[in-house]
Structure formats: C-alpha cells, structure tokens
mmCIF file of the N, C-alpha and C atoms, coordinates in Angstrom:
data_MODEL
# 
_entry.id   MODEL 
# 
loop_
_atom_site.group_PDB 
_atom_site.id 
_atom_site.type_symbol 
_atom_site.label_atom_id 
_atom_site.label_alt_id 
_atom_site.label_comp_id 
_atom_site.label_asym_id 
_atom_site.label_entity_id 
_atom_site.label_seq_id 
_atom_site.pdbx_PDB_ins_code 
_atom_site.Cartn_x 
_atom_site.Cartn_y 
_atom_site.Cartn_z 
_atom_site.occupancy 
_atom_site.B_iso_or_equiv 
_atom_site.pdbx_formal_charge 
_atom_site.auth_seq_id 
_atom_site.auth_comp_id 
_atom_site.auth_asym_id 
_atom_site.auth_atom_id 
_atom_site.pdbx_PDB_model_num 
ATOM 1   N N  . UNK A 1 1  ? -13.138 10.574  18.343 1.00 0.00 ? 1  UNK A N  1 
ATOM 2   C CA . UNK A 1 1  ? -14.406 10.997  17.510 1.00 0.00 ? 1  UNK A CA 1 
ATOM 3   C C  . UNK A 1 1  ? -15.314 12.117  17.792 1.00 0.00 ? 1  UNK A C  1 
ATOM 4   N N  . UNK A 1 2  ? -15.762 13.077  16.939 1.00 0.00 ? 2  UNK A N  1 
ATOM 5   C CA . UNK A 1 2  ? -16.187 14.142  17.530 1.00 0.00 ? 2  UNK A CA 1 
ATOM 6   C C  . UNK A 1 2  ? -17.829 13.705  17.345 1.00 0.00 ? 2  UNK A C  1 
ATOM 7   N N  . UNK A 1 3  ? -18.681 14.678  18.735 1.00 0.00 ? 3  UNK A N  1 
ATOM 8   C CA . UNK A 1 3  ? -19.920 14.194  18.456 1.00 0.00 ? 3  UNK A CA 1 
ATOM 9   C C  . UNK A 1 3  ? -20.864 15.486  17.542 1.00 0.00 ? 3  UNK A C  1 
ATOM 10  N N  . UNK A 1 4  ? -21.630 15.710  17.338 1.00 0.00 ? 4  UNK A N  1 
ATOM 11  C CA . UNK A 1 4  ? -22.284 16.544  16.805 1.00 0.00 ? 4  UNK A CA 1 
ATOM 12  C C  . UNK A 1 4  ? -22.111 18.318  17.402 1.00 0.00 ? 4  UNK A C  1 
ATOM 13  N N  . UNK A 1 5  ? -21.519 18.201  18.385 1.00 0.00 ? 5  UNK A N  1 
ATOM 14  C CA . UNK A 1 5  ? -20.959 19.502  19.355 1.00 0.00 ? 5  UNK A CA 1 
ATOM 15  C C  . UNK A 1 5  ? -20.073 20.147  19.297 1.00 0.00 ? 5  UNK A C  1 
ATOM 16  N N  . UNK A 1 6  ? -19.271 19.313  18.347 1.00 0.00 ? 6  UNK A N  1 
ATOM 17  C CA . UNK A 1 6  ? -17.822 19.125  18.473 1.00 0.00 ? 6  UNK A CA 1 
ATOM 18  C C  . UNK A 1 6  ? -17.116 18.776  19.580 1.00 0.00 ? 6  UNK A C  1 
ATOM 19  N N  . UNK A 1 7  ? -17.745 17.890  20.673 1.00 0.00 ? 7  UNK A N  1 
ATOM 20  C CA . UNK A 1 7  ? -17.062 17.196  21.803 1.00 0.00 ? 7  UNK A CA 1 
ATOM 21  C C  . UNK A 1 7  ? -16.915 15.979  21.635 1.00 0.00 ? 7  UNK A C  1 
ATOM 22  N N  . UNK A 1 8  ? -15.106 15.453  22.229 1.00 0.00 ? 8  UNK A N  1 
ATOM 23  C CA . UNK A 1 8  ? -14.765 14.944  22.316 1.00 0.00 ? 8  UNK A CA 1 
ATOM 24  C C  . UNK A 1 8  ? -15.487 13.308  22.336 1.00 0.00 ? 8  UNK A C  1 
ATOM 25  N N  . UNK A 1 9  ? -16.342 12.275  21.937 1.00 0.00 ? 9  UNK A N  1 
ATOM 26  C CA . UNK A 1 9  ? -17.258 11.546  22.034 1.00 0.00 ? 9  UNK A CA 1 
ATOM 27  C C  . UNK A 1 9  ? -16.262 10.090  22.579 1.00 0.00 ? 9  UNK A C  1 
ATOM 28  N N  . UNK A 1 10 ? -16.606 10.224  23.370 1.00 0.00 ? 10 UNK A N  1 
ATOM 29  C CA . UNK A 1 10 ? -15.529 8.782   24.395 1.00 0.00 ? 10 UNK A CA 1 
ATOM 30  C C  . UNK A 1 10 ? -16.234 7.559   24.460 1.00 0.00 ? 10 UNK A C  1 
ATOM 31  N N  . UNK A 1 11 ? -15.870 6.357   23.722 1.00 0.00 ? 11 UNK A N  1 
ATOM 32  C CA . UNK A 1 11 ? -16.470 5.266   23.276 1.00 0.00 ? 11 UNK A CA 1 
ATOM 33  C C  . UNK A 1 11 ? -16.247 4.362   24.192 1.00 0.00 ? 11 UNK A C  1 
ATOM 34  N N  . UNK A 1 12 ? -15.390 4.460   25.654 1.00 0.00 ? 12 UNK A N  1 
ATOM 35  C CA . UNK A 1 12 ? -15.649 3.699   26.665 1.00 0.00 ? 12 UNK A CA 1 
ATOM 36  C C  . UNK A 1 12 ? -14.596 4.147   28.043 1.00 0.00 ? 12 UNK A C  1 
ATOM 37  N N  . UNK A 1 13 ? -14.635 3.714   28.919 1.00 0.00 ? 13 UNK A N  1 
ATOM 38  C CA . UNK A 1 13 ? -13.690 4.565   30.033 1.00 0.00 ? 13 UNK A CA 1 
ATOM 39  C C  . UNK A 1 13 ? -12.303 4.631   30.003 1.00 0.00 ? 13 UNK A C  1 
ATOM 40  N N  . UNK A 1 14 ? -11.594 4.849   30.695 1.00 0.00 ? 14 UNK A N  1 
ATOM 41  C CA . UNK A 1 14 ? -10.209 4.765   30.820 1.00 0.00 ? 14 UNK A CA 1 
ATOM 42  C C  . UNK A 1 14 ? -9.764  3.742   30.835 1.00 0.00 ? 14 UNK A C  1 
ATOM 43  N N  . UNK A 1 15 ? -8.554  3.087   30.672 1.00 0.00 ? 15 UNK A N  1 
ATOM 44  C CA . UNK A 1 15 ? -8.243  1.752   31.093 1.00 0.00 ? 15 UNK A CA 1 
ATOM 45  C C  . UNK A 1 15 ? -7.675  2.348   32.818 1.00 0.00 ? 15 UNK A C  1 
ATOM 46  N N  . UNK A 1 16 ? -7.644  0.960   33.573 1.00 0.00 ? 16 UNK A N  1 
ATOM 47  C CA . UNK A 1 16 ? -7.597  0.650   34.694 1.00 0.00 ? 16 UNK A CA 1 
ATOM 48  C C  . UNK A 1 16 ? -6.177  0.906   35.234 1.00 0.00 ? 16 UNK A C  1 
ATOM 49  N N  . UNK A 1 17 ? -5.318  1.457   35.757 1.00 0.00 ? 17 UNK A N  1 
ATOM 50  C CA . UNK A 1 17 ? -3.624  1.085   35.897 1.00 0.00 ? 17 UNK A CA 1 
ATOM 51  C C  . UNK A 1 17 ? -3.537  -0.273  36.102 1.00 0.00 ? 17 UNK A C  1 
ATOM 52  N N  . UNK A 1 18 ? -2.047  -0.288  35.251 1.00 0.00 ? 18 UNK A N  1 
ATOM 53  C CA . UNK A 1 18 ? -2.051  -1.815  34.951 1.00 0.00 ? 18 UNK A CA 1 
ATOM 54  C C  . UNK A 1 18 ? -2.625  -2.763  33.920 1.00 0.00 ? 18 UNK A C  1 
ATOM 55  N N  . UNK A 1 19 ? -4.080  -2.201  33.573 1.00 0.00 ? 19 UNK A N  1 
ATOM 56  C CA . UNK A 1 19 ? -4.249  -2.913  32.392 1.00 0.00 ? 19 UNK A CA 1 
ATOM 57  C C  . UNK A 1 19 ? -3.969  -3.120  31.382 1.00 0.00 ? 19 UNK A C  1 
ATOM 58  N N  . UNK A 1 20 ? -3.273  -2.742  30.934 1.00 0.00 ? 20 UNK A N  1 
ATOM 59  C CA . UNK A 1 20 ? -2.508  -2.905  29.449 1.00 0.00 ? 20 UNK A CA 1 
ATOM 60  C C  . UNK A 1 20 ? -0.919  -2.880  30.062 1.00 0.00 ? 20 UNK A C  1 
ATOM 61  N N  . UNK A 1 21 ? -0.299  -3.178  31.096 1.00 0.00 ? 21 UNK A N  1 
ATOM 62  C CA . UNK A 1 21 ? 0.703   -3.465  31.069 1.00 0.00 ? 21 UNK A CA 1 
ATOM 63  C C  . UNK A 1 21 ? 1.513   -4.325  30.552 1.00 0.00 ? 21 UNK A C  1 
ATOM 64  N N  . UNK A 1 22 ? 1.233   -5.486  30.291 1.00 0.00 ? 22 UNK A N  1 
ATOM 65  C CA . UNK A 1 22 ? 1.798   -6.491  29.173 1.00 0.00 ? 22 UNK A CA 1 
ATOM 66  C C  . UNK A 1 22 ? 1.996   -6.200  28.012 1.00 0.00 ? 22 UNK A C  1 
ATOM 67  N N  . UNK A 1 23 ? 0.668   -5.954  27.787 1.00 0.00 ? 23 UNK A N  1 
ATOM 68  C CA . UNK A 1 23 ? 0.864   -5.170  26.070 1.00 0.00 ? 23 UNK A CA 1 
ATOM 69  C C  . UNK A 1 23 ? 2.004   -4.016  25.989 1.00 0.00 ? 23 UNK A C  1 
ATOM 70  N N  . UNK A 1 24 ? 1.713   -3.378  26.542 1.00 0.00 ? 24 UNK A N  1 
ATOM 71  C CA . UNK A 1 24 ? 2.747   -2.252  26.457 1.00 0.00 ? 24 UNK A CA 1 
ATOM 72  C C  . UNK A 1 24 ? 4.636   -2.812  26.589 1.00 0.00 ? 24 UNK A C  1 
ATOM 73  N N  . UNK A 1 25 ? 4.583   -3.886  27.470 1.00 0.00 ? 25 UNK A N  1 
ATOM 74  C CA . UNK A 1 25 ? 5.822   -4.176  27.474 1.00 0.00 ? 25 UNK A CA 1 
ATOM 75  C C  . UNK A 1 25 ? 6.274   -5.469  26.805 1.00 0.00 ? 25 UNK A C  1 
ATOM 76  N N  . UNK A 1 26 ? 5.526   -6.307  26.096 1.00 0.00 ? 26 UNK A N  1 
ATOM 77  C CA . UNK A 1 26 ? 5.553   -6.573  24.840 1.00 0.00 ? 26 UNK A CA 1 
ATOM 78  C C  . UNK A 1 26 ? 5.961   -5.886  23.574 1.00 0.00 ? 26 UNK A C  1 
ATOM 79  N N  . UNK A 1 27 ? 5.148   -4.726  23.216 1.00 0.00 ? 27 UNK A N  1 
ATOM 80  C CA . UNK A 1 27 ? 5.228   -3.587  22.051 1.00 0.00 ? 27 UNK A CA 1 
ATOM 81  C C  . UNK A 1 27 ? 6.572   -3.230  22.265 1.00 0.00 ? 27 UNK A C  1 
ATOM 82  N N  . UNK A 1 28 ? 7.254   -2.678  23.706 1.00 0.00 ? 28 UNK A N  1 
ATOM 83  C CA . UNK A 1 28 ? 8.736   -2.576  24.162 1.00 0.00 ? 28 UNK A CA 1 
ATOM 84  C C  . UNK A 1 28 ? 9.637   -3.523  23.688 1.00 0.00 ? 28 UNK A C  1 
ATOM 85  N N  . UNK A 1 29 ? 9.411   -5.274  23.626 1.00 0.00 ? 29 UNK A N  1 
ATOM 86  C CA . UNK A 1 29 ? 10.622  -6.273  23.385 1.00 0.00 ? 29 UNK A CA 1 
ATOM 87  C C  . UNK A 1 29 ? 10.519  -6.935  24.432 1.00 0.00 ? 29 UNK A C  1 
ATOM 88  N N  . UNK A 1 30 ? 10.071  -7.082  25.451 1.00 0.00 ? 30 UNK A N  1 
ATOM 89  C CA . UNK A 1 30 ? 9.872   -7.869  26.650 1.00 0.00 ? 30 UNK A CA 1 
ATOM 90  C C  . UNK A 1 30 ? 9.576   -9.405  26.541 1.00 0.00 ? 30 UNK A C  1 
ATOM 91  N N  . UNK A 1 31 ? 10.261  -9.900  26.685 1.00 0.00 ? 31 UNK A N  1 
ATOM 92  C CA . UNK A 1 31 ? 9.793   -11.911 25.822 1.00 0.00 ? 31 UNK A CA 1 
ATOM 93  C C  . UNK A 1 31 ? 8.758   -11.865 27.564 1.00 0.00 ? 31 UNK A C  1 
ATOM 94  N N  . UNK A 1 32 ? 7.949   -12.887 27.291 1.00 0.00 ? 32 UNK A N  1 
ATOM 95  C CA . UNK A 1 32 ? 7.606   -13.524 28.459 1.00 0.00 ? 32 UNK A CA 1 
ATOM 96  C C  . UNK A 1 32 ? 7.838   -13.704 29.269 1.00 0.00 ? 32 UNK A C  1 
ATOM 97  N N  . UNK A 1 33 ? 8.860   -14.906 29.220 1.00 0.00 ? 33 UNK A N  1 
ATOM 98  C CA . UNK A 1 33 ? 9.966   -14.804 30.573 1.00 0.00 ? 33 UNK A CA 1 
ATOM 99  C C  . UNK A 1 33 ? 9.950   -13.723 31.373 1.00 0.00 ? 33 UNK A C  1 
ATOM 100 N N  . UNK A 1 34 ? 10.263  -12.761 30.773 1.00 0.00 ? 34 UNK A N  1 
ATOM 101 C CA . UNK A 1 34 ? 10.705  -11.500 31.373 1.00 0.00 ? 34 UNK A CA 1 
ATOM 102 C C  . UNK A 1 34 ? 9.773   -10.808 31.994 1.00 0.00 ? 34 UNK A C  1 
ATOM 103 N N  . UNK A 1 35 ? 8.704   -10.436 31.886 1.00 0.00 ? 35 UNK A N  1 
ATOM 104 C CA . UNK A 1 35 ? 7.424   -10.514 32.104 1.00 0.00 ? 35 UNK A CA 1 
ATOM 105 C C  . UNK A 1 35 ? 7.190   -10.713 33.270 1.00 0.00 ? 35 UNK A C  1 
ATOM 106 N N  . UNK A 1 36 ? 7.192   -12.212 33.048 1.00 0.00 ? 36 UNK A N  1 
ATOM 107 C CA . UNK A 1 36 ? 6.671   -13.127 34.165 1.00 0.00 ? 36 UNK A CA 1 
ATOM 108 C C  . UNK A 1 36 ? 7.713   -12.465 35.423 1.00 0.00 ? 36 UNK A C  1 
ATOM 109 N N  . UNK A 1 37 ? 8.951   -12.593 35.073 1.00 0.00 ? 37 UNK A N  1 
ATOM 110 C CA . UNK A 1 37 ? 9.766   -12.517 35.999 1.00 0.00 ? 37 UNK A CA 1 
ATOM 111 C C  . UNK A 1 37 ? 9.828   -11.158 36.832 1.00 0.00 ? 37 UNK A C  1 
ATOM 112 N N  . UNK A 1 38 ? 9.509   -10.478 36.060 1.00 0.00 ? 38 UNK A N  1 
ATOM 113 C CA . UNK A 1 38 ? 8.530   -8.846  36.541 1.00 0.00 ? 38 UNK A CA 1 
ATOM 114 C C  . UNK A 1 38 ? 7.738   -8.856  37.391 1.00 0.00 ? 38 UNK A C  1 
ATOM 115 N N  . UNK A 1 39 ? 6.270   -9.524  36.857 1.00 0.00 ? 39 UNK A N  1 
ATOM 116 C CA . UNK A 1 39 ? 5.627   -9.746  37.807 1.00 0.00 ? 39 UNK A CA 1 
ATOM 117 C C  . UNK A 1 39 ? 5.888   -10.585 39.130 1.00 0.00 ? 39 UNK A C  1 
ATOM 118 N N  . UNK A 1 40 ? 6.450   -11.237 38.878 1.00 0.00 ? 40 UNK A N  1 
ATOM 119 C CA . UNK A 1 40 ? 6.586   -12.788 39.922 1.00 0.00 ? 40 UNK A CA 1 
ATOM 120 C C  . UNK A 1 40 ? 7.353   -12.099 41.403 1.00 0.00 ? 40 UNK A C  1 
ATOM 121 N N  . UNK A 1 41 ? 8.379   -10.877 40.879 1.00 0.00 ? 41 UNK A N  1 
ATOM 122 C CA . UNK A 1 41 ? 9.152   -9.440  41.668 1.00 0.00 ? 41 UNK A CA 1 
ATOM 123 C C  . UNK A 1 41 ? 7.964   -8.599  42.247 1.00 0.00 ? 41 UNK A C  1 
ATOM 124 N N  . UNK A 1 42 ? 7.112   -8.548  41.932 1.00 0.00 ? 42 UNK A N  1 
ATOM 125 C CA . UNK A 1 42 ? 5.948   -7.694  42.183 1.00 0.00 ? 42 UNK A CA 1 
ATOM 126 C C  . UNK A 1 42 ? 6.785   -5.602  41.564 1.00 0.00 ? 42 UNK A C  1 
ATOM 127 N N  . UNK A 1 43 ? 7.128   -6.136  40.615 1.00 0.00 ? 43 UNK A N  1 
ATOM 128 C CA . UNK A 1 43 ? 7.746   -4.940  39.761 1.00 0.00 ? 43 UNK A CA 1 
ATOM 129 C C  . UNK A 1 43 ? 6.931   -4.165  39.446 1.00 0.00 ? 43 UNK A C  1 
ATOM 130 N N  . UNK A 1 44 ? 5.750   -5.163  38.504 1.00 0.00 ? 44 UNK A N  1 
ATOM 131 C CA . UNK A 1 44 ? 4.783   -4.663  37.702 1.00 0.00 ? 44 UNK A CA 1 
ATOM 132 C C  . UNK A 1 44 ? 3.608   -4.577  38.234 1.00 0.00 ? 44 UNK A C  1 
ATOM 133 N N  . UNK A 1 45 ? 2.968   -3.722  37.759 1.00 0.00 ? 45 UNK A N  1 
ATOM 134 C CA . UNK A 1 45 ? 1.534   -4.347  38.288 1.00 0.00 ? 45 UNK A CA 1 
ATOM 135 C C  . UNK A 1 45 ? 0.418   -4.598  37.115 1.00 0.00 ? 45 UNK A C  1 
ATOM 136 N N  . UNK A 1 46 ? -0.527  -5.595  37.182 1.00 0.00 ? 46 UNK A N  1 
ATOM 137 C CA . UNK A 1 46 ? -0.854  -6.030  36.286 1.00 0.00 ? 46 UNK A CA 1 
ATOM 138 C C  . UNK A 1 46 ? -2.558  -6.584  36.399 1.00 0.00 ? 46 UNK A C  1 
ATOM 139 N N  . UNK A 1 47 ? -3.444  -5.592  35.718 1.00 0.00 ? 47 UNK A N  1 
ATOM 140 C CA . UNK A 1 47 ? -4.556  -6.087  36.006 1.00 0.00 ? 47 UNK A CA 1 
ATOM 141 C C  . UNK A 1 47 ? -5.589  -6.412  34.635 1.00 0.00 ? 47 UNK A C  1 
ATOM 142 N N  . UNK A 1 48 ? -6.094  -6.874  34.593 1.00 0.00 ? 48 UNK A N  1 
ATOM 143 C CA . UNK A 1 48 ? -7.360  -6.953  33.703 1.00 0.00 ? 48 UNK A CA 1 
ATOM 144 C C  . UNK A 1 48 ? -8.914  -6.497  34.098 1.00 0.00 ? 48 UNK A C  1 
ATOM 145 N N  . UNK A 1 49 ? -8.715  -6.388  32.807 1.00 0.00 ? 49 UNK A N  1 
ATOM 146 C CA . UNK A 1 49 ? -10.377 -4.965  32.829 1.00 0.00 ? 49 UNK A CA 1 
ATOM 147 C C  . UNK A 1 49 ? -11.232 -5.771  33.244 1.00 0.00 ? 49 UNK A C  1 
ATOM 148 N N  . UNK A 1 50 ? -11.549 -6.933  33.439 1.00 0.00 ? 50 UNK A N  1 
ATOM 149 C CA . UNK A 1 50 ? -12.546 -8.006  34.365 1.00 0.00 ? 50 UNK A CA 1 
ATOM 150 C C  . UNK A 1 50 ? -12.292 -7.865  35.699 1.00 0.00 ? 50 UNK A C  1 
ATOM 151 N N  . UNK A 1 51 ? -11.198 -7.427  36.468 1.00 0.00 ? 51 UNK A N  1 
ATOM 152 C CA . UNK A 1 51 ? -11.066 -7.289  37.711 1.00 0.00 ? 51 UNK A CA 1 
ATOM 153 C C  . UNK A 1 51 ? -11.542 -6.106  38.455 1.00 0.00 ? 51 UNK A C  1 
ATOM 154 N N  . UNK A 1 52 ? -11.778 -6.386  39.449 1.00 0.00 ? 52 UNK A N  1 
ATOM 155 C CA . UNK A 1 52 ? -12.542 -5.557  40.391 1.00 0.00 ? 52 UNK A CA 1 
ATOM 156 C C  . UNK A 1 52 ? -11.509 -3.900  40.516 1.00 0.00 ? 52 UNK A C  1 
ATOM 157 N N  . UNK A 1 53 ? -11.753 -2.829  40.817 1.00 0.00 ? 53 UNK A N  1 
ATOM 158 C CA . UNK A 1 53 ? -10.812 -1.824  41.175 1.00 0.00 ? 53 UNK A CA 1 
ATOM 159 C C  . UNK A 1 53 ? -10.617 -2.188  42.243 1.00 0.00 ? 53 UNK A C  1 
ATOM 160 N N  . UNK A 1 54 ? -8.922  -1.613  42.927 1.00 0.00 ? 54 UNK A N  1 
ATOM 161 C CA . UNK A 1 54 ? -8.519  -1.820  43.849 1.00 0.00 ? 54 UNK A CA 1 
ATOM 162 C C  . UNK A 1 54 ? -9.304  -1.454  45.196 1.00 0.00 ? 54 UNK A C  1 
ATOM 163 N N  . UNK A 1 55 ? -10.001 -0.277  45.131 1.00 0.00 ? 55 UNK A N  1 
ATOM 164 C CA . UNK A 1 55 ? -10.753 0.427   45.554 1.00 0.00 ? 55 UNK A CA 1 
ATOM 165 C C  . UNK A 1 55 ? -12.050 -0.135  46.454 1.00 0.00 ? 55 UNK A C  1 
ATOM 166 N N  . UNK A 1 56 ? -12.153 -1.277  45.935 1.00 0.00 ? 56 UNK A N  1 
ATOM 167 C CA . UNK A 1 56 ? -13.592 -2.161  46.076 1.00 0.00 ? 56 UNK A CA 1 
ATOM 168 C C  . UNK A 1 56 ? -13.254 -2.991  46.831 1.00 0.00 ? 56 UNK A C  1 
ATOM 169 N N  . UNK A 1 57 ? -14.588 -3.267  47.959 1.00 0.00 ? 57 UNK A N  1 
ATOM 170 C CA . UNK A 1 57 ? -13.976 -4.717  49.005 1.00 0.00 ? 57 UNK A CA 1 
ATOM 171 C C  . UNK A 1 57 ? -14.470 -5.995  48.508 1.00 0.00 ? 57 UNK A C  1 
# 
C-alpha cells in the first residue's frame, strides 16, 4: 500500500532467512516427512519469527 506521499508503506519488517522455509516447501508439494528429513540432514534452515537473529548473543 502507498502512503499519502506515494511511498510504499510497509506494515512489518522483512522475514528473516529461513523464517518461511517450511511453508514454502509445503507450497511446492513437499510432505512433512520430507521436510523433517531435510531439516535433520541440515539441508534447510528453519527459523521461527520468535527466534533471535543469528547475530545476537
């Protein structure tokens, strides 16, 4: 949406890397077991919106 000055009005910050990995894989047809196997193998990054960014201590 645009604000009164014609600039893009962003309602929230951009997603963190890996934040929507599981959702995207489901949209592309991956089954739960496949996603879990990819996660267990370290092949995908998964981050929840509540996780602290990787650069924080």
